[in-house]
N, C-alpha and C positions, 0 to 999 in steps of 0.2 A: 603244231603240225596236225595233219589229218590222220586219224587212225587208219592203219592198213597201207598207207603210202610210205615209200622208202624215204629215209632221212637224207636230204641232199648233201653233197660235198661241195665246198666252195673252192673255185680256182680263179686266180688272178691272171689276166692276160697282160703280158708285158710288151712294151715297145721301147727298145733301147734302155731297158732297166726300169722303166716307169710303168706302174700299173695303169692301164687304160680302161679296163673293164673287168668286172667280176661276174662269174656265172655260177649258177647252182645246178648241178647235174647229179644223177644217181651215182656215177663213178667216172673215173678218168677215161675209161674205155669208151664211154659215150661221146666224149670230145674227139677221140681218135677215130671212131666210126662215123662221125658226121662232119667231115672237113668242109663240106659246102656251107655249113652253118657256122662252124667255129674257126675255120682256117687251120693254120699250122699248129698242131697239138704241142709242139716243142716250145711254144711261147707261153704256155700255162704253168703256173706254180700253185700248189695247194696252199690255201690260206684258211684261217679259222676266225669266226666271230663269236664263238661261244666259250672260249677259254681265255680268261684274263691273263694267263701266263704267256700267251702267244700274241704277238702283234698282228692285227688284221691288215691284210694287203688291200687297202681301200684305194679307189682311183686317185691318182696324184701322188701316192707314196712311191718310194723307190725300193728296189730289191737288189741286194748284193748277192749274186750267185755264189761267190767265193765263200762268204760267211753264212749264207742262208738267212740273212736278216732283211726285214722290211724296215724302212726308216723314212723320216721326213726330209726330203731333199731340199726344202727351203729353210731349214734351221740354220742359224748363224754358225753354229758349231754342232754338227750331228752327234758328236760325243756327249753333248749336254742332254740329249734325248735318247737314253738307252733303249735299245730294242731287245727283243728276245729272238732266239733262233726259230726259224720256220721249221716245221717237222720235216 
């Protein structure tokens, strides 16, 4: 990162439970305040790529809002690919 700049937070944009886009912003309020750029803020879920104990919500992965988990929707048996809770 660049000294003096805020560390961005990552948010995954969902479409029918599938991550379609990941954005890096200063905070969630930035998404809320810029609907012309980001659309409906309720479609975004926080994700992390710097903590190996949390699964990253990369484009193409699925998100289960009930459990708070990202997972591989193309796995033969998603239970074979354990995920971790999204914060």
